[in-house]
Steps between C-alpha positions, in 0.01 A plus 500: 500500500629765740861612480734460800463875561122476504514206737721690741282808481181308582670289764358170369661230286427459133323193366835372371686528831666190646221375726720221643723766654205697636346190663789395720623817668468875533493715188566874526402745223721804527457829323737795557661303783175468696280190555205537265337161565565169676406143418554269799542124455567242775843652561476851652848633567392840637262420786217708355713814460491493124224753434442739213671835539802372696839560345676176403821588681305561823312175460825304460663671798195430725485136391863456597458701826212280619671175402294408196816526287848409635757769564662643189218386269351850449835640382554194277161546331554872451841439341355236264212731399738789438699272269171389335572142596198293399550206739644468846498204743456574873547267794270571793578438865240224518676304226274593212640608165327796330546606139449871424396517134471859377336635188635848419304771318604865489676703766400368845208292367529125548328182616666287770401140547623347828479125425558217753736263311609295806391168351682559170815603685482195721456274196805663337704457814397137532660442160819657628507366855532159660179426684657329804789736580398823323839506326539593134453196276700413191311747278559789737862394562574505126346845469707637787815333380447626144461854633816464703705357212390789278750715685852394392653684795326261741633176347831482690308516829225254412474130585224241476486241782291186452407353837357153558411351838658173605280233665184706452318213326558281804332763718201515268468121480539430870331801669256605232456792259360749759828479697691506172324821401563656842867406469527670160362821647758492781778432250390800300502719810853394578626560146332840473684617808826435321419708192594857414215745421539469122532122496203289378398160641268295280346156535498288185294221658539220749812563706687691230582870531700752298664814634592796284789656687494853368819648635832407653857423416472180305572216536572569866151634575329193354735269691423673827125490439504135398699409812258685722196336336648154555576582861172671594262277306671194650417594859227299674132598467227432757166434333189380681708312756737353240869575478571530127834513328560585135799633312566712194716464190576802282608545138635841389521666158659845454335744262833638378629164373242222512211603282363781285130438569292438810409148391866414434608628840232301679584188297870529577432563869290181495791309344726628777237385753508151348877490559453624857258217573730248331779619732300385800239773554519777757751690288517744206664502160565771241408428138786409266508434127603141583160450668322586178718251306430237765127544480512480116700179528253370759207568264680323220570201726135491605386492137747220419389305811132519407586382148717220634213360705254521214749344257603236756866601492549411867628165620538310823804332651498268797750494787522165675427461872658214698457336836828545681471163669543252217555758225157419357343718230157613632392778269579812297440872535372655176673822402390728216748610235478758223739545212462708186726553193510874571545495881662164551424335837295731720544444871190408703620760753431755221172387348318344798483830701388676182229237447382551860493880470307496173258216579649273229588257780147358501526392139864388532430314828211308347716399204780378734253302712333333203831424326666359815200274571485380140874421477511340846211273404727348232789415733588127526452507879242687714731760650394836642512819294531831683354816353558849642197723551542877508337699782317693228330182378321465835312820426309318228183321613552259210826357635352183652296422188813557286692247708214247476483557123874448455494170692191377318628593157837328561355199680747560783400373849478792749746322734777548241469879492690710753416873500773724634396838645704775663412689814408793277186316398384498862590852607202667335149365550629206702162348586386488136829338396478242776149415391632436146790291635262286707290434190814401311624278785161329528539376138818315596741753350820566694580853607851620588626833636787632292790731603427423864668725755535805277178666617385636836211280599581152370444327832148635535413361158621153598252515785214602274550249218642141490756527223635176357847633450723785617752620246811650663604803301823474303635823654552307827654202317755717316638641825461179693877433520603856590217643702412353841160672496404336172606161635288559812199596289528186287517281813202683655284471187585134461407430861185707465395300197549171681297616800212613278511190280611697193762395247803732465691551176809715452528683169814639340737233622819527292780335703561169671570686826154666488337163434681343793394782736129490408504121525656518845234746607223262390376668182302240300534611138738698281487695176786688334774501239695237699232239463352608170465801274163586333421261212279519195188287512649208297821502707294491820322191371834333425623575852190345646556185295861466621449596868180322599 
């Protein structure tokens, strides 16, 4: 086998040379600083000027002069060779990436392989970049953030902002993913215009972004940037003839105080984002230690809730509903209760939203439905039982079959079941929900709209679906005696129900005066502490026996 010196002297590669390098680009064999031989592959970087006898420095200068190599490349290669640097990556003007792999011998003798590595570079970048937006992805963000955090002097100026778009899912669902993708690109353009040169914007997926704010007087700089993002991202977009509106919520974690590692900072910024969304969206929140405690408590509550459902630690109580005219008992609303030795009585206002957020509501809702039907089937008189359905339950294609199964298992006639839904169930995917409701109604099951008047589009839903009952929200009943607007709303809803042939029931009635007012306005039914507090199943049966 020839030595490297022999190979350079003869101008041809040895048998053991790396043929994969020789096959994809130009290889120059240099002896005493002059081209001794050339092996050209598919990639010729020198336009035929690489010929034996030409000094290497002249060849590089000519290649740059005639545009085969971008400006500054010749000097860069010369510097690397002088430092005996074995590998160097070059970016050409046409977008290609070229690796200069050099084998050094003695003095000015060397072999230079100019290898087209564009595909390998693109594959590497694809692992670091988001395909849709071209932004750094989570892997690249962590690398950049780790590099930044390695300098202790930069920590007081560094913040991590977690940005999530509000109402983006609705755009995707109603206008389609192509418009959703186009919207994301425009959002990115707007956010990038707000960033300083050293800041990094990354996309973690979906409509979630993270910004590494690299410098500024914190926390003021992060507050200013978050406010600008909310303002600019929230402006209207015009996409393919559609006027599109989204918003942004932002969570902020400061490197100096809120985390020692990149992952911890991102996690804490995400916790702050959760609080921002809970505060009503379109706002920002800074991370606090209390948020971390809250999330730990929330996880513990979720674990206990899952166990409670599995161990059947939940129970139902029943609040009586009366006809105002004649004070006749007509039914009960079933209400879920949860009590543990460790936690005591846990408010539904605490565990129901958690169940909805975590998906536990499907399992809990099915249990409530089956239990209510079973217990109502044992009542001494065939009164109606009302069961609340969460908007989340309507996302399950199994909902109708679950309802049918609960009735069949309990032997309860469909006409005795009244399903109460809120406007929230109709806001998203309205047509699909209405299709389900029509299937339910066709079986003879009653359907009521709960918390009526608290949403924005209640009247339109009354036009689209023939509800059996309208439930006037207790917030109006509470202020009935002191607020003229509330009194006007109650009168209007009652009149509306009559005109549409729908029963009206007022919930949350607690005083005789409230009862008198709703009766005067023509409300048909009442439910509240004045007429009856929630009762255990056996107490509800006793009440039925005494009042019917």
